[in-house]
A tleap script that builds the chain and sets N, CA, C and O, in Angstrom:
source leaprc.protein.ff14SB
mol = sequence {
  NMET LEU THR TYR THR PRO GLU ALA GLU ALA
  PHE ARG VAL GLU VAL LYS ALA TRP LEU THR
  GLU ASN LEU PRO LYS GLY TRP PHE ASN GLU
  GLY PHE GLU MET THR SER ASP GLU ARG LYS
  LYS PHE ASN LEU GLU TRP PRO SER LYS LEU
  HIE ALA GLY GLY TRP ILE CYS ALA THR TRP
  PRO THR GLU TYR GLY GLY LYS GLY LEU ASN
  HIE ILE ALA ARG CYS CYS ALA CYS ARG ARG
  VAL CYS LYS ARG GLU GLY SER ASN ALA ARG
  ARG LEU LEU CARG
}
set mol.1.N position { 7.482 -8.929 12.356 }
set mol.1.CA position { 6.411 -8.480 13.232 }
set mol.1.C position { 6.188 -6.975 13.006 }
set mol.1.O position { 7.134 -6.188 12.974 }
set mol.2.N position { 4.960 -6.618 12.858 }
set mol.2.CA position { 4.598 -5.223 12.643 }
set mol.2.C position { 4.591 -4.480 13.973 }
set mol.2.O position { 3.968 -4.917 14.940 }
set mol.3.N position { 5.283 -3.367 14.005 }
set mol.3.CA position { 5.311 -2.532 15.204 }
set mol.3.C position { 4.625 -1.216 14.884 }
set mol.3.O position { 4.936 -0.564 13.887 }
set mol.4.N position { 3.690 -0.835 15.740 }
set mol.4.CA position { 2.940 0.396 15.540 }
set mol.4.C position { 3.598 1.568 16.253 }
set mol.4.O position { 4.266 1.399 17.273 }
set mol.5.N position { 3.399 2.740 15.707 }
set mol.5.CA position { 3.844 3.956 16.391 }
set mol.5.C position { 2.966 4.144 17.626 }
set mol.5.O position { 1.901 3.535 17.720 }
set mol.6.N position { 3.396 4.976 18.570 }
set mol.6.CA position { 2.545 5.242 19.739 }
set mol.6.C position { 1.168 5.793 19.341 }
set mol.6.O position { 0.164 5.480 19.981 }
set mol.7.N position { 1.127 6.605 18.296 }
set mol.7.CA position { -0.152 7.161 17.844 }
set mol.7.C position { -1.059 6.070 17.288 }
set mol.7.O position { -2.259 6.051 17.558 }
set mol.8.N position { -0.478 5.168 16.512 }
set mol.8.CA position { -1.256 4.067 15.944 }
set mol.8.C position { -1.741 3.124 17.035 }
set mol.8.O position { -2.867 2.628 16.973 }
set mol.9.N position { -0.904 2.874 18.028 }
set mol.9.CA position { -1.307 2.006 19.139 }
set mol.9.C position { -2.450 2.643 19.926 }
set mol.9.O position { -3.383 1.950 20.331 }
set mol.10.N position { -2.384 3.950 20.142 }
set mol.10.CA position { -3.483 4.659 20.825 }
set mol.10.C position { -4.768 4.550 20.006 }
set mol.10.O position { -5.854 4.386 20.563 }
set mol.11.N position { -4.641 4.641 18.696 }
set mol.11.CA position { -5.799 4.505 17.832 }
set mol.11.C position { -6.384 3.105 17.923 }
set mol.11.O position { -7.605 2.951 17.950 }
set mol.12.N position { -5.546 2.091 17.972 }
set mol.12.CA position { -6.021 0.711 18.123 }
set mol.12.C position { -6.815 0.558 19.415 }
set mol.12.O position { -7.837 -0.128 19.438 }
set mol.13.N position { -6.357 1.184 20.473 }
set mol.13.CA position { -7.076 1.138 21.753 }
set mol.13.C position { -8.439 1.819 21.608 }
set mol.13.O position { -9.440 1.335 22.136 }
set mol.14.N position { -8.469 2.935 20.894 }
set mol.14.CA position { -9.733 3.651 20.643 }
set mol.14.C position { -10.724 2.761 19.886 }
set mol.14.O position { -11.903 2.699 20.235 }
set mol.15.N position { -10.241 2.081 18.857 }
set mol.15.CA position { -11.107 1.201 18.065 }
set mol.15.C position { -11.663 0.086 18.940 }
set mol.15.O position { -12.859 -0.205 18.906 }
set mol.16.N position { -10.796 -0.527 19.715 }
set mol.16.CA position { -11.223 -1.622 20.598 }
set mol.16.C position { -12.291 -1.141 21.572 }
set mol.16.O position { -13.294 -1.825 21.776 }
set mol.17.N position { -12.089 0.019 22.171 }
set mol.17.CA position { -13.057 0.564 23.133 }
set mol.17.C position { -14.388 0.867 22.450 }
set mol.17.O position { -15.452 0.586 23.004 }
set mol.18.N position { -14.329 1.438 21.251 }
set mol.18.CA position { -15.564 1.767 20.534 }
set mol.18.C position { -16.346 0.508 20.201 }
set mol.18.O position { -17.563 0.468 20.381 }
set mol.19.N position { -15.658 -0.523 19.715 }
set mol.19.CA position { -16.327 -1.783 19.400 }
set mol.19.C position { -16.958 -2.393 20.639 }
set mol.19.O position { -18.104 -2.841 20.603 }
set mol.20.N position { -16.216 -2.411 21.731 }
set mol.20.CA position { -16.728 -2.985 22.978 }
set mol.20.C position { -17.972 -2.245 23.449 }
set mol.20.O position { -18.918 -2.863 23.935 }
set mol.21.N position { -17.972 -0.933 23.307 }
set mol.21.CA position { -19.100 -0.118 23.753 }
set mol.21.C position { -20.319 -0.232 22.835 }
set mol.21.O position { -21.451 -0.115 23.304 }
set mol.22.N position { -20.108 -0.454 21.558 }
set mol.22.CA position { -21.204 -0.360 20.592 }
set mol.22.C position { -21.744 -1.676 20.063 }
set mol.22.O position { -22.784 -1.692 19.405 }
set mol.23.N position { -21.070 -2.764 20.330 }
set mol.23.CA position { -21.572 -4.062 19.889 }
set mol.23.C position { -22.395 -4.712 20.993 }
set mol.23.O position { -22.223 -4.382 22.166 }
set mol.24.N position { -23.283 -5.628 20.637 }
set mol.24.CA position { -24.095 -6.304 21.656 }
set mol.24.C position { -23.227 -7.025 22.685 }
set mol.24.O position { -22.146 -7.522 22.368 }
set mol.25.N position { -23.714 -7.073 23.909 }
set mol.25.CA position { -23.007 -7.789 24.977 }
set mol.25.C position { -22.825 -9.244 24.558 }
set mol.25.O position { -23.743 -9.866 24.024 }
set mol.26.N position { -21.650 -9.770 24.800 }
set mol.26.CA position { -21.355 -11.151 24.466 }
set mol.26.C position { -20.831 -11.348 23.057 }
set mol.26.O position { -20.486 -12.470 22.686 }
set mol.27.N position { -20.761 -10.290 22.261 }
set mol.27.CA position { -20.332 -10.381 20.859 }
set mol.27.C position { -18.980 -11.074 20.714 }
set mol.27.O position { -18.753 -11.823 19.764 }
set mol.28.N position { -18.087 -10.816 21.665 }
set mol.28.CA position { -16.722 -11.330 21.566 }
set mol.28.C position { -16.570 -12.734 22.145 }
set mol.28.O position { -15.485 -13.312 22.095 }
set mol.29.N position { -17.638 -13.277 22.686 }
set mol.29.CA position { -17.576 -14.605 23.293 }
set mol.29.C position { -17.705 -15.700 22.236 }
set mol.29.O position { -18.442 -15.562 21.260 }
set mol.30.N position { -16.981 -16.773 22.450 }
set mol.30.CA position { -17.077 -17.933 21.568 }
set mol.30.C position { -18.521 -18.421 21.538 }
set mol.30.O position { -19.163 -18.542 22.582 }
set mol.31.N position { -19.022 -18.699 20.353 }
set mol.31.CA position { -20.383 -19.220 20.210 }
set mol.31.C position { -21.485 -18.183 20.304 }
set mol.31.O position { -22.659 -18.540 20.405 }
set mol.32.N position { -21.132 -16.899 20.273 }
set mol.32.CA position { -22.137 -15.836 20.362 }
set mol.32.C position { -23.172 -15.997 19.252 }
set mol.32.O position { -22.822 -16.231 18.096 }
set mol.33.N position { -24.429 -15.872 19.607 }
set mol.33.CA position { -25.527 -15.956 18.646 }
set mol.33.C position { -26.559 -14.886 18.976 }
set mol.33.O position { -26.656 -14.424 20.113 }
set mol.34.N position { -27.315 -14.507 17.977 }
set mol.34.CA position { -28.435 -13.590 18.168 }
set mol.34.C position { -29.691 -14.266 17.635 }
set mol.34.O position { -29.644 -15.033 16.673 }
set mol.35.N position { -30.809 -13.966 18.275 }
set mol.35.CA position { -32.075 -14.449 17.747 }
set mol.35.C position { -32.369 -13.686 16.461 }
set mol.35.O position { -31.703 -12.696 16.156 }
set mol.36.N position { -33.336 -14.130 15.730 }
set mol.36.CA position { -33.722 -13.454 14.495 }
set mol.36.C position { -34.131 -12.009 14.774 }
set mol.36.O position { -33.763 -11.102 14.028 }
set mol.37.N position { -34.891 -11.794 15.846 }
set mol.37.CA position { -35.318 -10.434 16.193 }
set mol.37.C position { -34.134 -9.567 16.630 }
set mol.37.O position { -34.051 -8.396 16.259 }
set mol.38.N position { -33.217 -10.142 17.416 }
set mol.38.CA position { -32.029 -9.390 17.826 }
set mol.38.C position { -31.176 -9.022 16.617 }
set mol.38.O position { -30.647 -7.914 16.535 }
set mol.39.N position { -31.047 -9.956 15.687 }
set mol.39.CA position { -30.263 -9.713 14.478 }
set mol.39.C position { -30.882 -8.611 13.623 }
set mol.39.O position { -30.177 -7.756 13.086 }
set mol.40.N position { -32.200 -8.643 13.504 }
set mol.40.CA position { -32.907 -7.618 12.737 }
set mol.40.C position { -32.693 -6.243 13.370 }
set mol.40.O position { -32.414 -5.270 12.670 }
set mol.41.N position { -32.826 -6.167 14.700 }
set mol.41.CA position { -32.617 -4.904 15.419 }
set mol.41.C position { -31.175 -4.419 15.226 }
set mol.41.O position { -30.937 -3.238 14.972 }
set mol.42.N position { -30.225 -5.339 15.350 }
set mol.42.CA position { -28.816 -4.978 15.165 }
set mol.42.C position { -28.579 -4.432 13.761 }
set mol.42.O position { -27.934 -3.396 13.598 }
set mol.43.N position { -29.090 -5.114 12.759 }
set mol.43.CA position { -28.898 -4.685 11.371 }
set mol.43.C position { -29.508 -3.311 11.109 }
set mol.43.O position { -28.984 -2.545 10.301 }
set mol.44.N position { -30.596 -2.998 11.776 }
set mol.44.CA position { -31.223 -1.687 11.608 }
set mol.44.C position { -30.440 -0.588 12.324 }
set mol.44.O position { -30.331 0.528 11.815 }
set mol.45.N position { -29.896 -0.898 13.501 }
set mol.45.CA position { -29.220 0.112 14.324 }
set mol.45.C position { -27.742 0.301 13.977 }
set mol.45.O position { -27.202 1.392 14.163 }
set mol.46.N position { -27.085 -0.744 13.477 }
set mol.46.CA position { -25.635 -0.696 13.276 }
set mol.46.C position { -25.181 0.417 12.344 }
set mol.46.O position { -24.233 1.122 12.690 }
set mol.47.N position { -25.796 0.621 11.185 }
set mol.47.CA position { -25.342 1.717 10.320 }
set mol.47.C position { -25.405 3.086 11.005 }
set mol.47.O position { -24.532 3.925 10.785 }
set mol.48.N position { -26.418 3.315 11.825 }
set mol.48.CA position { -26.512 4.587 12.551 }
set mol.48.C position { -25.384 4.731 13.565 }
set mol.48.O position { -24.832 5.817 13.740 }
set mol.49.N position { -25.043 3.627 14.233 }
set mol.49.CA position { -23.934 3.668 15.189 }
set mol.49.C position { -22.613 3.945 14.466 }
set mol.49.O position { -21.796 4.743 14.927 }
set mol.50.N position { -22.418 3.279 13.336 }
set mol.50.CA position { -21.201 3.519 12.558 }
set mol.50.C position { -21.126 4.976 12.120 }
set mol.50.O position { -20.073 5.605 12.216 }
set mol.51.N position { -22.236 5.506 11.642 }
set mol.51.CA position { -22.274 6.905 11.191 }
set mol.51.C position { -21.997 7.858 12.348 }
set mol.51.O position { -21.186 8.776 12.225 }
set mol.52.N position { -22.671 7.638 13.468 }
set mol.52.CA position { -22.494 8.510 14.639 }
set mol.52.C position { -21.047 8.491 15.131 }
set mol.52.O position { -20.539 9.504 15.612 }
set mol.53.N position { -20.390 7.346 15.011 }
set mol.53.CA position { -19.001 7.234 15.443 }
set mol.53.C position { -17.998 7.675 14.399 }
set mol.53.O position { -16.795 7.692 14.661 }
set mol.54.N position { -18.483 8.038 13.205 }
set mol.54.CA position { -17.592 8.447 12.124 }
set mol.54.C position { -16.926 7.287 11.410 }
set mol.54.O position { -15.922 7.472 10.722 }
set mol.55.N position { -17.483 6.083 11.571 }
set mol.55.CA position { -16.851 4.899 11.004 }
set mol.55.C position { -17.350 4.533 9.618 }
set mol.55.O position { -16.749 3.684 8.959 }
set mol.56.N position { -18.431 5.147 9.155 }
set mol.56.CA position { -18.845 4.914 7.770 }
set mol.56.C position { -17.935 5.792 6.922 }
set mol.56.O position { -17.850 7.002 7.131 }
set mol.57.N position { -17.265 5.178 5.975 }
set mol.57.CA position { -16.284 5.894 5.131 }
set mol.57.C position { -15.265 6.618 6.005 }
set mol.57.O position { -15.030 7.816 5.848 }
set mol.58.N position { -14.670 5.875 6.921 }
set mol.58.CA position { -13.765 6.454 7.918 }
set mol.58.C position { -12.552 7.148 7.314 }
set mol.58.O position { -11.937 7.986 7.973 }
set mol.59.N position { -12.197 6.819 6.079 }
set mol.59.CA position { -11.060 7.504 5.452 }
set mol.59.C position { -11.478 8.826 4.809 }
set mol.59.O position { -10.627 9.596 4.363 }
set mol.60.N position { -12.767 9.087 4.760 }
set mol.60.CA position { -13.234 10.370 4.224 }
set mol.60.C position { -12.869 11.485 5.191 }
set mol.60.O position { -12.728 11.232 6.388 }
set mol.61.N position { -12.713 12.702 4.709 }
set mol.61.CA position { -12.438 13.842 5.597 }
set mol.61.C position { -13.577 14.039 6.608 }
set mol.61.O position { -14.729 13.701 6.334 }
set mol.62.N position { -13.243 14.577 7.750 }
set mol.62.CA position { -14.244 14.776 8.806 }
set mol.62.C position { -15.374 15.693 8.353 }
set mol.62.O position { -16.514 15.516 8.782 }
set mol.63.N position { -15.085 16.660 7.503 }
set mol.63.CA position { -16.151 17.566 7.052 }
set mol.63.C position { -17.191 16.860 6.183 }
set mol.63.O position { -18.259 17.411 5.916 }
set mol.64.N position { -16.877 15.642 5.746 }
set mol.64.CA position { -17.832 14.862 4.958 }
set mol.64.C position { -18.377 13.668 5.744 }
set mol.64.O position { -18.977 12.763 5.164 }
set mol.65.N position { -18.171 13.668 7.049 }
set mol.65.CA position { -18.741 12.624 7.901 }
set mol.65.C position { -17.831 11.467 8.233 }
set mol.65.O position { -18.240 10.554 8.949 }
set mol.66.N position { -16.592 11.477 7.728 }
set mol.66.CA position { -15.650 10.412 8.048 }
set mol.66.C position { -14.798 10.772 9.255 }
set mol.66.O position { -15.053 11.762 9.941 }
set mol.67.N position { -13.793 9.959 9.498 }
set mol.67.CA position { -12.857 10.225 10.589 }
set mol.67.C position { -11.548 10.819 10.068 }
set mol.67.O position { -10.681 11.201 10.854 }
set mol.68.N position { -11.407 10.897 8.752 }
set mol.68.CA position { -10.177 11.433 8.176 }
set mol.68.C position { -8.986 10.517 8.372 }
set mol.68.O position { -7.856 10.997 8.469 }
set mol.69.N position { -9.206 9.214 8.431 }
set mol.69.CA position { -8.125 8.270 8.675 }
set mol.69.C position { -7.161 8.205 7.499 }
set mol.69.O position { -7.563 8.246 6.336 }
set mol.70.N position { -5.888 8.104 7.830 }
set mol.70.CA position { -4.905 7.815 6.790 }
set mol.70.C position { -4.865 6.292 6.596 }
set mol.70.O position { -5.558 5.554 7.297 }
set mol.71.N position { -4.070 5.841 5.663 }
set mol.71.CA position { -4.067 4.414 5.349 }
set mol.71.C position { -3.524 3.560 6.487 }
set mol.71.O position { -3.977 2.431 6.675 }
set mol.72.N position { -2.574 4.067 7.241 }
set mol.72.CA position { -2.039 3.314 8.384 }
set mol.72.C position { -3.129 3.129 9.431 }
set mol.72.O position { -3.310 2.026 9.948 }
set mol.73.N position { -3.855 4.196 9.747 }
set mol.73.CA position { -4.935 4.092 10.736 }
set mol.73.C position { -6.019 3.157 10.235 }
set mol.73.O position { -6.573 2.381 11.013 }
set mol.74.N position { -6.327 3.219 8.955 }
set mol.74.CA position { -7.336 2.317 8.388 }
set mol.74.C position { -6.895 0.865 8.561 }
set mol.74.O position { -7.699 0.011 8.934 }
set mol.75.N position { -5.634 0.587 8.294 }
set mol.75.CA position { -5.114 -0.773 8.477 }
set mol.75.C position { -5.194 -1.209 9.931 }
set mol.75.O position { -5.548 -2.351 10.224 }
set mol.76.N position { -4.863 -0.297 10.845 }
set mol.76.CA position { -4.958 -0.598 12.276 }
set mol.76.C position { -6.396 -0.957 12.654 }
set mol.76.O position { -6.633 -1.923 13.379 }
set mol.77.N position { -7.346 -0.175 12.159 }
set mol.77.CA position { -8.754 -0.417 12.478 }
set mol.77.C position { -9.208 -1.755 11.909 }
set mol.77.O position { -9.863 -2.532 12.603 }
set mol.78.N position { -8.871 -2.025 10.671 }
set mol.78.CA position { -9.277 -3.288 10.055 }
set mol.78.C position { -8.648 -4.479 10.775 }
set mol.78.O position { -9.301 -5.495 11.016 }
set mol.79.N position { -7.383 -4.334 11.107 }
set mol.79.CA position { -6.699 -5.425 11.815 }
set mol.79.C position { -7.316 -5.646 13.190 }
set mol.79.O position { -7.479 -6.787 13.623 }
set mol.80.N position { -7.657 -4.566 13.875 }
set mol.80.CA position { -8.272 -4.667 15.194 }
set mol.80.C position { -9.623 -5.364 15.094 }
set mol.80.O position { -9.941 -6.229 15.911 }
set mol.81.N position { -10.413 -4.992 14.103 }
set mol.81.CA position { -11.720 -5.626 13.921 }
set mol.81.C position { -11.540 -7.115 13.673 }
set mol.81.O position { -12.203 -7.935 14.309 }
set mol.82.N position { -10.656 -7.469 12.764 }
set mol.82.CA position { -10.472 -8.879 12.432 }
set mol.82.C position { -9.883 -9.657 13.599 }
set mol.82.O position { -10.300 -10.784 13.863 }
set mol.83.N position { -8.926 -9.071 14.296 }
set mol.83.CA position { -8.320 -9.743 15.440 }
set mol.83.C position { -9.320 -9.883 16.569 }
set mol.83.O position { -9.422 -10.940 17.194 }
set mol.84.N position { -10.046 -8.832 16.826 }
set mol.84.CA position { -10.991 -8.813 17.932 }
set mol.84.C position { -12.194 -9.695 17.640 }
set mol.84.O position { -12.739 -10.342 18.535 }
set mol.85.N position { -12.598 -9.712 16.383 }
set mol.85.CA position { -13.822 -10.386 16.019 }
set mol.85.C position { -13.652 -11.830 15.593 }
set mol.85.O position { -14.555 -12.644 15.786 }
set mol.86.N position { -12.515 -12.157 15.020 }
set mol.86.CA position { -12.357 -13.510 14.506 }
set mol.86.C position { -13.453 -13.823 13.501 }
set mol.86.O position { -13.611 -13.118 12.504 }
set mol.87.N position { -14.204 -14.877 13.766 }
set mol.87.CA position { -15.228 -15.308 12.817 }
set mol.87.C position { -16.396 -14.334 12.737 }
set mol.87.O position { -17.180 -14.400 11.790 }
set mol.88.N position { -16.530 -13.438 13.701 }
set mol.88.CA position { -17.624 -12.467 13.671 }
set mol.88.C position { -17.294 -11.218 12.868 }
set mol.88.O position { -18.146 -10.343 12.714 }
set mol.89.N position { -16.058 -11.118 12.347 }
set mol.89.CA position { -15.649 -9.906 11.627 }
set mol.89.C position { -16.560 -9.622 10.453 }
set mol.89.O position { -16.864 -8.461 10.176 }
set mol.90.N position { -16.999 -10.648 9.761 }
set mol.90.CA position { -17.863 -10.423 8.594 }
set mol.90.C position { -19.166 -9.742 8.981 }
set mol.90.O position { -19.766 -9.061 8.149 }
set mol.91.N position { -19.619 -9.904 10.208 }
set mol.91.CA position { -20.842 -9.261 10.654 }
set mol.91.C position { -20.691 -7.739 10.685 }
set mol.91.O position { -21.648 -7.008 10.428 }
set mol.92.N position { -19.499 -7.276 10.995 }
set mol.92.CA position { -19.260 -5.830 11.060 }
set mol.92.C position { -19.088 -5.209 9.692 }
set mol.92.O position { -19.379 -4.029 9.498 }
set mol.93.N position { -18.623 -5.986 8.756 }
set mol.93.CA position { -18.209 -5.439 7.478 }
set mol.93.C position { -19.279 -5.587 6.399 }
set mol.93.O position { -18.998 -5.341 5.226 }
set mol.94.N position { -20.471 -5.975 6.760 }
set mol.94.CA position { -21.557 -6.122 5.797 }
set mol.94.C position { -22.070 -4.795 5.363 }
set mol.94.O position { -22.991 -4.726 4.549 }
savepdb mol mol.pdb
quit
């Protein structure tokens, strides 16, 4: 079983909170669906949200628009997305 440091666990909580705040309501519910128009709007807005949150190229240094994540933090974020999203994870990673 993988055990995270307190810093990594705090980061996992941050990722979870950011996803909850920035994804459409109901995203985490079983059977979540979007209409074609909702999906189009999401696809247009999502890259801007990722950029504003520093999640595009999150391992890049902050001075270049990333979050400066190390590899452990990157793994925590990816694991959180996949765990939190289940079958919807691919929607975030497009």
